[in-house]
N, CA, C, O and the ligand as a Tripos MOL2 file, in Angstrom:
@<TRIPOS>MOLECULE
protein
  277   275    70     0     0
PROTEIN
NO_CHARGES

@<TRIPOS>ATOM
      1 N          17.2990   70.3080   28.5100 N.3       1 MET1
      2 CA         17.8650   70.9610   27.3130 C.3       1 MET1
      3 C          18.6800   69.9340   26.6380 C.2       1 MET1
      4 O          19.6230   69.3810   27.2050 O.2       1 MET1
      5 N          18.3120   69.6730   25.4080 N.am      2 SER2
      6 CA         18.9420   68.6610   24.6220 C.3       2 SER2
      7 C          19.6900   69.1800   23.3960 C.2       2 SER2
      8 O          19.0630   69.7110   22.4800 O.2       2 SER2
      9 N          20.9180   69.0490   23.3620 N.am      3 ASN3
     10 CA         21.6880   69.5250   22.1730 C.3       3 ASN3
     11 C          22.6610   68.4650   21.7330 C.2       3 ASN3
     12 O          23.8780   68.5880   21.8740 O.2       3 ASN3
     13 N          22.0660   67.4080   21.1880 N.am      4 LYS4
     14 CA         22.8740   66.3210   20.7460 C.3       4 LYS4
     15 C          23.5650   66.5380   19.4640 C.2       4 LYS4
     16 O          23.0240   67.1130   18.5200 O.2       4 LYS4
     17 N          24.8160   66.0540   19.4380 N.am      5 SER5
     18 CA         25.4900   66.1210   18.1380 C.3       5 SER5
     19 C          25.9930   64.6670   17.6870 C.2       5 SER5
     20 O          26.4430   63.8810   18.5210 O.2       5 SER5
     21 N          25.9000   64.3690   16.4150 N.am      6 LEU6
     22 CA         26.2150   63.1000   16.0420 C.3       6 LEU6
     23 C          27.7010   63.0380   15.5690 C.2       6 LEU6
     24 O          28.0640   63.7040   14.5990 O.2       6 LEU6
     25 N          28.5150   62.2730   16.2280 N.am      7 ARG7
     26 CA         29.9190   62.1110   15.7700 C.3       7 ARG7
     27 C          30.0360   60.6930   15.0890 C.2       7 ARG7
     28 O          29.8820   59.6530   15.7290 O.2       7 ARG7
     29 N          30.2960   60.7280   13.8550 N.am      8 VAL8
     30 CA         30.3430   59.4870   13.1130 C.3       8 VAL8
     31 C          31.8360   59.3410   12.6340 C.2       8 VAL8
     32 O          32.2620   59.8330   11.5890 O.2       8 VAL8
     33 N          32.5480   58.6340   13.4910 N.am      9 GLU9
     34 CA         34.0320   58.5610   13.3410 C.3       9 GLU9
     35 C          34.4430   58.0370   11.9920 C.2       9 GLU9
     36 O          35.3880   58.5580   11.4000 O.2       9 GLU9
     37 N          33.7500   56.9940   11.4630 N.am     10 LYS10
     38 CA         34.2710   56.3130   10.3300 C.3      10 LYS10
     39 C          34.0220   57.2550    9.0830 C.2      10 LYS10
     40 O          34.6810   57.0670    8.0610 O.2      10 LYS10
     41 N          33.1180   58.2260    9.1480 N.am     11 PHE11
     42 CA         32.9170   59.1150    7.9980 C.3      11 PHE11
     43 C          34.1000   59.8600    7.6850 C.2      11 PHE11
     44 O          34.1740   60.4650    6.6150 O.2      11 PHE11
     45 N          35.0180   59.8720    8.5090 N.am     12 GLU12
     46 CA         36.2230   60.7860    8.3220 C.3      12 GLU12
     47 C          37.0330   60.1390    7.1290 C.2      12 GLU12
     48 O          37.7790   60.8530    6.4590 O.2      12 GLU12
     49 N          36.9010   58.8720    6.8760 N.am     13 LYS13
     50 CA         37.7250   58.3510    5.8610 C.3      13 LYS13
     51 C          36.9750   58.2850    4.5380 C.2      13 LYS13
     52 O          37.4740   57.7090    3.5710 O.2      13 LYS13
     53 N          35.7650   58.8770    4.4840 N.am     14 TYR14
     54 CA         35.0000   58.9170    3.2530 C.3      14 TYR14
     55 C          34.9240   60.3930    2.9600 C.2      14 TYR14
     56 O          35.1980   61.2670    3.7830 O.2      14 TYR14
     57 N          34.5020   60.6120    1.6400 N.am     15 HIS15
     58 CA         34.3150   61.9670    1.1420 C.3      15 HIS15
     59 C          32.8530   62.2010    0.8150 C.2      15 HIS15
     60 O          32.1070   61.3020    0.4250 O.2      15 HIS15
     61 N          32.4850   63.4710    0.9990 N.am     16 GLY16
     62 CA         31.1110   63.7980    0.5520 C.3      16 GLY16
     63 C          30.2210   64.0080    1.7610 C.2      16 GLY16
     64 O          30.6840   63.9920    2.9020 O.2      16 GLY16
     65 N          28.8880   64.2120    1.4880 N.am     17 THR17
     66 CA         27.9870   64.4240    2.4240 C.3      17 THR17
     67 C          27.6140   63.1560    3.1710 C.2      17 THR17
     68 O          28.0600   62.0870    2.7550 O.2      17 THR17
     69 N          26.8850   63.1890    4.1660 N.am     18 VAL18
     70 CA         26.4140   62.0970    4.8240 C.3      18 VAL18
     71 C          25.6530   61.1210    3.9560 C.2      18 VAL18
     72 O          25.8740   59.9110    4.0110 O.2      18 VAL18
     73 N          24.7480   61.6670    3.1500 N.am     19 ASP19
     74 CA         24.0050   60.8260    2.2460 C.3      19 ASP19
     75 C          24.8250   60.1700    1.2450 C.2      19 ASP19
     76 O          24.5320   59.0420    0.8490 O.2      19 ASP19
     77 N          25.8780   60.8330    0.7920 N.am     20 GLU20
     78 CA         26.7890   60.2820   -0.2300 C.3      20 GLU20
     79 C          27.6270   59.1170    0.4440 C.2      20 GLU20
     80 O          27.9090   58.0760   -0.1510 O.2      20 GLU20
     81 N          27.9770   59.3890    1.6820 N.am     21 VAL21
     82 CA         28.7660   58.3320    2.4210 C.3      21 VAL21
     83 C          27.9090   57.0510    2.6260 C.2      21 VAL21
     84 O          28.3990   55.9250    2.5410 O.2      21 VAL21
     85 N          26.5130   57.3050    2.9200 N.am     22 LYS22
     86 CA         25.7260   56.2270    3.1910 C.3      22 LYS22
     87 C          25.6370   55.3610    1.8880 C.2      22 LYS22
     88 O          25.6060   54.1320    1.9570 O.2      22 LYS22
     89 N          25.5960   56.0400    0.6930 N.am     23 GLN23
     90 CA         25.4240   55.2560   -0.5470 C.3      23 GLN23
     91 C          26.7620   54.4510   -0.7510 C.2      23 GLN23
     92 O          26.7290   53.3810   -1.3580 O.2      23 GLN23
     93 N          27.9330   54.9560   -0.2490 N.am     24 GLN24
     94 CA         29.2400   54.1520   -0.4650 C.3      24 GLN24
     95 C          29.1910   52.9920    0.4300 C.2      24 GLN24
     96 O          29.6330   51.8990    0.0760 O.2      24 GLN24
     97 N          28.6180   53.2170    1.6890 N.am     25 ILE25
     98 CA         28.6680   52.1370    2.6870 C.3      25 ILE25
     99 C          27.6910   51.0060    2.2970 C.2      25 ILE25
    100 O          27.9170   49.8420    2.6270 O.2      25 ILE25
    101 N          26.6540   51.3510    1.6230 N.am     26 GLU26
    102 CA         25.5480   50.4920    1.3440 C.3      26 GLU26
    103 C          25.9300   49.4240    0.2010 C.2      26 GLU26
    104 O          25.3430   48.3600    0.0010 O.2      26 GLU26
    105 N          26.9480   49.8870   -0.4480 N.am     27 VAL27
    106 CA         27.4120   48.9680   -1.6300 C.3      27 VAL27
    107 C          28.7510   48.2310   -1.2650 C.2      27 VAL27
    108 O          29.6870   48.8300   -0.7360 O.2      27 VAL27
    109 N          28.7800   47.0160   -1.5500 N.am     28 CYS28
    110 CA         29.9390   46.2320   -1.1480 C.3      28 CYS28
    111 C          31.2490   46.7340   -1.9800 C.2      28 CYS28
    112 O          31.1830   46.7830   -3.2080 O.2      28 CYS28
    113 N          32.2760   47.0560   -1.3880 N.am     29 PRO29
    114 CA         33.4980   47.4390   -1.9250 C.3      29 PRO29
    115 C          34.2470   46.3760   -2.7090 C.2      29 PRO29
    116 O          35.1310   46.6120   -3.5320 O.2      29 PRO29
    117 N          33.8050   45.2140   -2.3720 N.am     30 LYS30
    118 CA         34.5090   43.9890   -3.1520 C.3      30 LYS30
    119 C          33.8940   43.6500   -4.4240 C.2      30 LYS30
    120 O          34.5380   43.4700   -5.4580 O.2      30 LYS30
    121 N          32.5170   43.5590   -4.3100 N.am     31 CYS31
    122 CA         31.7740   42.9160   -5.5430 C.3      31 CYS31
    123 C          30.6370   43.9340   -6.0200 C.2      31 CYS31
    124 O          30.0660   43.7800   -7.1000 O.2      31 CYS31
    125 N          30.3560   44.9460   -5.1790 N.am     32 GLY32
    126 CA         29.4000   45.9630   -5.7340 C.3      32 GLY32
    127 C          27.9090   45.5810   -5.3760 C.2      32 GLY32
    128 O          26.9900   46.3270   -5.7140 O.2      32 GLY32
    129 N          27.7100   44.5280   -4.7570 N.am     33 ALA33
    130 CA         26.4040   44.1760   -4.3810 C.3      33 ALA33
    131 C          25.8340   45.0080   -3.2120 C.2      33 ALA33
    132 O          26.5880   45.6190   -2.4550 O.2      33 ALA33
    133 N          24.5040   45.0220   -3.0780 N.am     34 LYS34
    134 CA         23.9930   45.8040   -1.9340 C.3      34 LYS34
    135 C          24.2420   45.2080   -0.7250 C.2      34 LYS34
    136 O          23.9830   44.0060   -0.6670 O.2      34 LYS34
    137 N          24.7360   45.8130    0.3840 N.am     35 LEU35
    138 CA         25.1120   45.2390    1.6310 C.3      35 LEU35
    139 C          23.8890   45.1450    2.5610 C.2      35 LEU35
    140 O          22.9630   45.9510    2.4650 O.2      35 LEU35
    141 N          23.9010   44.2390    3.3790 N.am     36 THR36
    142 CA         22.8520   44.0230    4.3930 C.3      36 THR36
    143 C          23.3980   44.7290    5.7460 C.2      36 THR36
    144 O          24.4910   44.3960    6.2040 O.2      36 THR36
    145 N          22.6310   45.6750    6.3390 N.am     37 MET37
    146 CA         23.1160   46.3470    7.4620 C.3      37 MET37
    147 C          22.1890   46.0140    8.6010 C.2      37 MET37
    148 O          20.9870   45.8100    8.4250 O.2      37 MET37
    149 N          22.8310   45.9620    9.8660 N.am     38 THR38
    150 CA         22.0590   45.7240   11.0810 C.3      38 THR38
    151 C          22.4250   46.8300   12.0020 C.2      38 THR38
    152 O          23.6250   47.0570   12.1570 O.2      38 THR38
    153 N          21.5860   47.5130   12.6040 N.am     39 HIS39
    154 CA         21.8250   48.5760   13.4990 C.3      39 HIS39
    155 C          21.3110   48.1230   14.8560 C.2      39 HIS39
    156 O          20.1910   47.6330   14.9980 O.2      39 HIS39
    157 N          22.1800   48.3100   15.8510 N.am     40 LEU40
    158 CA         21.7540   47.9050   17.2300 C.3      40 LEU40
    159 C          22.0460   49.2000   18.0310 C.2      40 LEU40
    160 O          23.2140   49.5120   18.2600 O.2      40 LEU40
    161 N          21.0060   49.9650   18.4630 N.am     41 ALA41
    162 CA         21.1240   51.0890   19.1950 C.3      41 ALA41
    163 C          21.2030   50.8730   20.7500 C.2      41 ALA41
    164 O          20.3140   50.2500   21.3310 O.2      41 ALA41
    165 N          22.1630   51.3420   21.3360 N.am     42 ASP42
    166 CA         22.2510   51.2730   22.8260 C.3      42 ASP42
    167 C          22.0050   52.6730   23.3190 C.2      42 ASP42
    168 O          22.8770   53.5380   23.2320 O.2      42 ASP42
    169 N          20.7800   52.9020   23.8540 N.am     43 HIS43
    170 CA         20.4990   54.2530   24.2560 C.3      43 HIS43
    171 C          21.0720   54.6420   25.6400 C.2      43 HIS43
    172 O          21.2170   55.8120   25.9940 O.2      43 HIS43
    173 N          21.3690   53.6200   26.3540 N.am     44 ASP44
    174 CA         21.9390   53.8800   27.7670 C.3      44 ASP44
    175 C          23.4560   54.3940   27.5140 C.2      44 ASP44
    176 O          23.9290   55.2870   28.2170 O.2      44 ASP44
    177 N          24.1070   53.8490   26.5930 N.am     45 ASN45
    178 CA         25.5190   54.1680   26.3590 C.3      45 ASN45
    179 C          25.7540   55.0800   25.2370 C.2      45 ASN45
    180 O          26.8970   55.4230   24.9350 O.2      45 ASN45
    181 N          24.7030   55.4910   24.6010 N.am     46 LEU46
    182 CA         24.6530   56.4910   23.5190 C.3      46 LEU46
    183 C          25.5540   56.0860   22.3730 C.2      46 LEU46
    184 O          26.3500   56.9030   21.9090 O.2      46 LEU46
    185 N          25.4580   54.8520   21.9000 N.am     47 TYR47
    186 CA         26.0650   54.4880   20.6390 C.3      47 TYR47
    187 C          25.2070   53.6080   19.7680 C.2      47 TYR47
    188 O          24.2590   52.9600   20.2130 O.2      47 TYR47
    189 N          25.5660   53.6150   18.5660 N.am     48 ILE48
    190 CA         24.8820   52.7030   17.6330 C.3      48 ILE48
    191 C          25.9450   51.6830   16.9800 C.2      48 ILE48
    192 O          26.8740   52.0450   16.2570 O.2      48 ILE48
    193 N          25.6960   50.5010   17.3050 N.am     49 HIS49
    194 CA         26.5810   49.4650   16.7220 C.3      49 HIS49
    195 C          26.0140   49.0570   15.3280 C.2      49 HIS49
    196 O          24.8110   48.8450   15.1730 O.2      49 HIS49
    197 N          26.8660   48.9610   14.3840 N.am     50 GLU50
    198 CA         26.3980   48.7240   13.0480 C.3      50 GLU50
    199 C          27.1990   47.5030   12.4790 C.2      50 GLU50
    200 O          28.4290   47.4610   12.5080 O.2      50 GLU50
    201 N          26.5050   46.6340   12.0240 N.am     51 GLU51
    202 CA         27.0370   45.4000   11.3990 C.3      51 GLU51
    203 C          26.6920   45.4410    9.9480 C.2      51 GLU51
    204 O          25.5260   45.6680    9.6250 O.2      51 GLU51
    205 N          27.6060   45.2410    9.0550 N.am     52 VAL52
    206 CA         27.4980   45.2190    7.6610 C.3      52 VAL52
    207 C          28.0660   43.9930    7.0510 C.2      52 VAL52
    208 O          29.2230   43.6610    7.3090 O.2      52 VAL52
    209 N          27.2900   43.2850    6.2340 N.am     53 ARG53
    210 CA         27.8390   42.1670    5.5170 C.3      53 ARG53
    211 C          27.2700   41.9650    4.1430 C.2      53 ARG53
    212 O          26.1300   42.3200    3.8470 O.2      53 ARG53
    213 N          28.0690   41.4050    3.3460 N.am     54 CYS54
    214 CA         27.6760   41.2430    1.9740 C.3      54 CYS54
    215 C          27.1100   39.8670    1.7290 C.2      54 CYS54
    216 O          27.8130   38.9290    2.1030 O.2      54 CYS54
    217 N          25.9970   39.6050    1.1820 N.am     55 LEU55
    218 CA         25.5650   38.2560    0.9280 C.3      55 LEU55
    219 C          26.0270   37.5560   -0.4100 C.2      55 LEU55
    220 O          25.7170   36.4070   -0.7240 O.2      55 LEU55
    221 N          26.7720   38.3710   -1.1160 N.am     56 GLU56
    222 CA         27.2600   37.8030   -2.3570 C.3      56 GLU56
    223 C          28.7130   37.5070   -2.2310 C.2      56 GLU56
    224 O          29.1860   36.8110   -3.1290 O.2      56 GLU56
    225 N          29.4770   37.8930   -1.3200 N.am     57 CYS57
    226 CA         30.8440   37.4710   -1.1000 C.3      57 CYS57
    227 C          31.0530   37.4660    0.3160 C.2      57 CYS57
    228 O          30.0810   37.5190    1.0700 O.2      57 CYS57
    229 N          32.3860   37.4010    0.8140 N.am     58 ASP58
    230 CA         32.7160   37.2700    2.2650 C.3      58 ASP58
    231 C          32.9870   38.5630    2.9120 C.2      58 ASP58
    232 O          33.5090   38.5700    4.0270 O.2      58 ASP58
    233 N          32.6450   39.7850    2.2440 N.am     59 PHE59
    234 CA         33.0010   41.0110    2.9530 C.3      59 PHE59
    235 C          32.0220   41.2590    4.0120 C.2      59 PHE59
    236 O          30.8150   41.1570    3.7960 O.2      59 PHE59
    237 N          32.5490   41.6090    5.2510 N.am     60 GLU60
    238 CA         31.7830   42.0860    6.3250 C.3      60 GLU60
    239 C          32.5700   42.9780    7.2190 C.2      60 GLU60
    240 O          33.7910   42.8320    7.2760 O.2      60 GLU60
    241 N          31.9740   43.8780    7.9120 N.am     61 THR61
    242 CA         32.6120   44.8740    8.8130 C.3      61 THR61
    243 C          31.6320   45.2070    9.9030 C.2      61 THR61
    244 O          30.4160   45.0550    9.7870 O.2      61 THR61
    245 N          32.2450   45.6730   10.9740 N.am     62 GLU62
    246 CA         31.5280   46.1910   12.0210 C.3      62 GLU62
    247 C          32.0050   47.5790   12.3900 C.2      62 GLU62
    248 O          33.2090   47.8270   12.3240 O.2      62 GLU62
    249 N          31.1620   48.4680   12.7610 N.am     63 GLU63
    250 CA         31.4830   49.7880   13.1210 C.3      63 GLU63
    251 C          30.6730   50.1570   14.2940 C.2      63 GLU63
    252 O          29.5930   49.6070   14.5080 O.2      63 GLU63
    253 N          31.1580   51.0660   15.0580 N.am     64 THR64
    254 CA         30.4400   51.7460   16.1590 C.3      64 THR64
    255 C          30.3400   53.1420   15.9890 C.2      64 THR64
    256 O          31.3460   53.8480   15.9120 O.2      64 THR64
    257 N          29.1760   53.5930   15.9230 N.am     65 LEU65
    258 CA         28.9360   55.1120   15.8070 C.3      65 LEU65
    259 C          28.6300   55.6320   17.1330 C.2      65 LEU65
    260 O          27.7060   55.1500   17.7880 O.2      65 LEU65
    261 N          29.3420   56.5760   17.5650 N.am     66 HIS66
    262 CA         29.1880   57.2410   18.9310 C.3      66 HIS66
    263 C          28.3210   58.4550   18.8280 C.2      66 HIS66
    264 O          28.6220   59.3900   18.0870 O.2      66 HIS66
    265 N          27.2410   58.4430   19.5740 N.am     67 VAL67
    266 CA         26.4490   59.6160   19.6460 C.3      67 VAL67
    267 C          26.6730   60.2950   21.1170 C.2      67 VAL67
    268 O          26.3740   59.7690   22.1890 O.2      67 VAL67
    269 N          27.2090   61.4590   20.9470 N.am     68 LEU68
    270 CA         27.5970   62.1710   22.1520 C.3      68 LEU68
    271 C          26.5940   63.3110   22.4460 C.2      68 LEU68
    272 O          26.1470   64.0260   21.5490 O.2      68 LEU68
    273 N          26.3070   63.4260   23.5840 N.am     69 ASN69
    274 CA         25.3860   64.5990   24.0650 C.3      69 ASN69
    275 C          26.0210   65.4950   25.0720 C.2      69 ASN69
    276 O          25.3970   66.4530   25.5270 O.2      69 ASN69
    277 ZN         30.3720   41.5460   -1.7830 Zn       70 ZN70
@<TRIPOS>BOND
     1     1     2 1
     2     2     3 1
     3     3     4 2
     4     3     5 am
     5     5     6 1
     6     6     7 1
     7     7     8 2
     8     7     9 am
     9     9    10 1
    10    10    11 1
    11    11    12 2
    12    11    13 am
    13    13    14 1
    14    14    15 1
    15    15    16 2
    16    15    17 am
    17    17    18 1
    18    18    19 1
    19    19    20 2
    20    19    21 am
    21    21    22 1
    22    22    23 1
    23    23    24 2
    24    23    25 am
    25    25    26 1
    26    26    27 1
    27    27    28 2
    28    27    29 am
    29    29    30 1
    30    30    31 1
    31    31    32 2
    32    31    33 am
    33    33    34 1
    34    34    35 1
    35    35    36 2
    36    35    37 am
    37    37    38 1
    38    38    39 1
    39    39    40 2
    40    39    41 am
    41    41    42 1
    42    42    43 1
    43    43    44 2
    44    43    45 am
    45    45    46 1
    46    46    47 1
    47    47    48 2
    48    47    49 am
    49    49    50 1
    50    50    51 1
    51    51    52 2
    52    51    53 am
    53    53    54 1
    54    54    55 1
    55    55    56 2
    56    55    57 am
    57    57    58 1
    58    58    59 1
    59    59    60 2
    60    59    61 am
    61    61    62 1
    62    62    63 1
    63    63    64 2
    64    63    65 am
    65    65    66 1
    66    66    67 1
    67    67    68 2
    68    67    69 am
    69    69    70 1
    70    70    71 1
    71    71    72 2
    72    71    73 am
    73    73    74 1
    74    74    75 1
    75    75    76 2
    76    75    77 am
    77    77    78 1
    78    78    79 1
    79    79    80 2
    80    79    81 am
    81    81    82 1
    82    82    83 1
    83    83    84 2
    84    83    85 am
    85    85    86 1
    86    86    87 1
    87    87    88 2
    88    87    89 am
    89    89    90 1
    90    90    91 1
    91    91    92 2
    92    91    93 am
    93    93    94 1
    94    94    95 1
    95    95    96 2
    96    95    97 am
    97    97    98 1
    98    98    99 1
    99    99   100 2
   100    99   101 am
   101   101   102 1
   102   102   103 1
   103   103   104 2
   104   103   105 am
   105   105   106 1
   106   106   107 1
   107   107   108 2
   108   107   109 am
   109   109   110 1
   110   110   111 1
   111   111   112 2
   112   111   113 am
   113   113   114 1
   114   114   115 1
   115   115   116 2
   116   115   117 am
   117   117   118 1
   118   118   119 1
   119   119   120 2
   120   119   121 am
   121   121   122 1
   122   122   123 1
   123   123   124 2
   124   123   125 am
   125   125   126 1
   126   126   127 1
   127   127   128 2
   128   127   129 am
   129   129   130 1
   130   130   131 1
   131   131   132 2
   132   131   133 am
   133   133   134 1
   134   134   135 1
   135   135   136 2
   136   135   137 am
   137   137   138 1
   138   138   139 1
   139   139   140 2
   140   139   141 am
   141   141   142 1
   142   142   143 1
   143   143   144 2
   144   143   145 am
   145   145   146 1
   146   146   147 1
   147   147   148 2
   148   147   149 am
   149   149   150 1
   150   150   151 1
   151   151   152 2
   152   151   153 am
   153   153   154 1
   154   154   155 1
   155   155   156 2
   156   155   157 am
   157   157   158 1
   158   158   159 1
   159   159   160 2
   160   159   161 am
   161   161   162 1
   162   162   163 1
   163   163   164 2
   164   163   165 am
   165   165   166 1
   166   166   167 1
   167   167   168 2
   168   167   169 am
   169   169   170 1
   170   170   171 1
   171   171   172 2
   172   171   173 am
   173   173   174 1
   174   174   175 1
   175   175   176 2
   176   175   177 am
   177   177   178 1
   178   178   179 1
   179   179   180 2
   180   179   181 am
   181   181   182 1
   182   182   183 1
   183   183   184 2
   184   183   185 am
   185   185   186 1
   186   186   187 1
   187   187   188 2
   188   187   189 am
   189   189   190 1
   190   190   191 1
   191   191   192 2
   192   191   193 am
   193   193   194 1
   194   194   195 1
   195   195   196 2
   196   195   197 am
   197   197   198 1
   198   198   199 1
   199   199   200 2
   200   199   201 am
   201   201   202 1
   202   202   203 1
   203   203   204 2
   204   203   205 am
   205   205   206 1
   206   206   207 1
   207   207   208 2
   208   207   209 am
   209   209   210 1
   210   210   211 1
   211   211   212 2
   212   211   213 am
   213   213   214 1
   214   214   215 1
   215   215   216 2
   216   215   217 am
   217   217   218 1
   218   218   219 1
   219   219   220 2
   220   219   221 am
   221   221   222 1
   222   222   223 1
   223   223   224 2
   224   223   225 am
   225   225   226 1
   226   226   227 1
   227   227   228 2
   228   227   229 am
   229   229   230 1
   230   230   231 1
   231   231   232 2
   232   231   233 am
   233   233   234 1
   234   234   235 1
   235   235   236 2
   236   235   237 am
   237   237   238 1
   238   238   239 1
   239   239   240 2
   240   239   241 am
   241   241   242 1
   242   242   243 1
   243   243   244 2
   244   243   245 am
   245   245   246 1
   246   246   247 1
   247   247   248 2
   248   247   249 am
   249   249   250 1
   250   250   251 1
   251   251   252 2
   252   251   253 am
   253   253   254 1
   254   254   255 1
   255   255   256 2
   256   255   257 am
   257   257   258 1
   258   258   259 1
   259   259   260 2
   260   259   261 am
   261   261   262 1
   262   262   263 1
   263   263   264 2
   264   263   265 am
   265   265   266 1
   266   266   267 1
   267   267   268 2
   268   267   269 am
   269   269   270 1
   270   270   271 1
   271   271   272 2
   272   271   273 am
   273   273   274 1
   274   274   275 1
   275   275   276 2
@<TRIPOS>SUBSTRUCTURE
     1 MET1         2 RESIDUE 1 A MET
     2 SER2         6 RESIDUE 1 A SER
     3 ASN3        10 RESIDUE 1 A ASN
     4 LYS4        14 RESIDUE 1 A LYS
     5 SER5        18 RESIDUE 1 A SER
     6 LEU6        22 RESIDUE 1 A LEU
     7 ARG7        26 RESIDUE 1 A ARG
     8 VAL8        30 RESIDUE 1 A VAL
     9 GLU9        34 RESIDUE 1 A GLU
    10 LYS10       38 RESIDUE 1 A LYS
    11 PHE11       42 RESIDUE 1 A PHE
    12 GLU12       46 RESIDUE 1 A GLU
    13 LYS13       50 RESIDUE 1 A LYS
    14 TYR14       54 RESIDUE 1 A TYR
    15 HIS15       58 RESIDUE 1 A HIS
    16 GLY16       62 RESIDUE 1 A GLY
    17 THR17       66 RESIDUE 1 A THR
    18 VAL18       70 RESIDUE 1 A VAL
    19 ASP19       74 RESIDUE 1 A ASP
    20 GLU20       78 RESIDUE 1 A GLU
    21 VAL21       82 RESIDUE 1 A VAL
    22 LYS22       86 RESIDUE 1 A LYS
    23 GLN23       90 RESIDUE 1 A GLN
    24 GLN24       94 RESIDUE 1 A GLN
    25 ILE25       98 RESIDUE 1 A ILE
    26 GLU26      102 RESIDUE 1 A GLU
    27 VAL27      106 RESIDUE 1 A VAL
    28 CYS28      110 RESIDUE 1 A CYS
    29 PRO29      114 RESIDUE 1 A PRO
    30 LYS30      118 RESIDUE 1 A LYS
    31 CYS31      122 RESIDUE 1 A CYS
    32 GLY32      126 RESIDUE 1 A GLY
    33 ALA33      130 RESIDUE 1 A ALA
    34 LYS34      134 RESIDUE 1 A LYS
    35 LEU35      138 RESIDUE 1 A LEU
    36 THR36      142 RESIDUE 1 A THR
    37 MET37      146 RESIDUE 1 A MET
    38 THR38      150 RESIDUE 1 A THR
    39 HIS39      154 RESIDUE 1 A HIS
    40 LEU40      158 RESIDUE 1 A LEU
    41 ALA41      162 RESIDUE 1 A ALA
    42 ASP42      166 RESIDUE 1 A ASP
    43 HIS43      170 RESIDUE 1 A HIS
    44 ASP44      174 RESIDUE 1 A ASP
    45 ASN45      178 RESIDUE 1 A ASN
    46 LEU46      182 RESIDUE 1 A LEU
    47 TYR47      186 RESIDUE 1 A TYR
    48 ILE48      190 RESIDUE 1 A ILE
    49 HIS49      194 RESIDUE 1 A HIS
    50 GLU50      198 RESIDUE 1 A GLU
    51 GLU51      202 RESIDUE 1 A GLU
    52 VAL52      206 RESIDUE 1 A VAL
    53 ARG53      210 RESIDUE 1 A ARG
    54 CYS54      214 RESIDUE 1 A CYS
    55 LEU55      218 RESIDUE 1 A LEU
    56 GLU56      222 RESIDUE 1 A GLU
    57 CYS57      226 RESIDUE 1 A CYS
    58 ASP58      230 RESIDUE 1 A ASP
    59 PHE59      234 RESIDUE 1 A PHE
    60 GLU60      238 RESIDUE 1 A GLU
    61 THR61      242 RESIDUE 1 A THR
    62 GLU62      246 RESIDUE 1 A GLU
    63 GLU63      250 RESIDUE 1 A GLU
    64 THR64      254 RESIDUE 1 A THR
    65 LEU65      258 RESIDUE 1 A LEU
    66 HIS66      262 RESIDUE 1 A HIS
    67 VAL67      266 RESIDUE 1 A VAL
    68 LEU68      270 RESIDUE 1 A LEU
    69 ASN69      274 RESIDUE 1 A ASN
    70 ZN70       277 GROUP 0 **** ****
């Protein structure tokens, strides 16, 4: 029986739906360029590590999304 729920901690500091939040994250907050995202899913530990960096400036961030079941 699988009843997974996705808890995305960083979304708490954004406003709007998940899709709207994704739009915000995909654009660099410093220069407005499209960000390059890397997702590394760790299925054993149930989390997704996400690396975001901007190719136009020096902005970069790392986030860990926890998937709890
Ligand atoms: Zn940038």
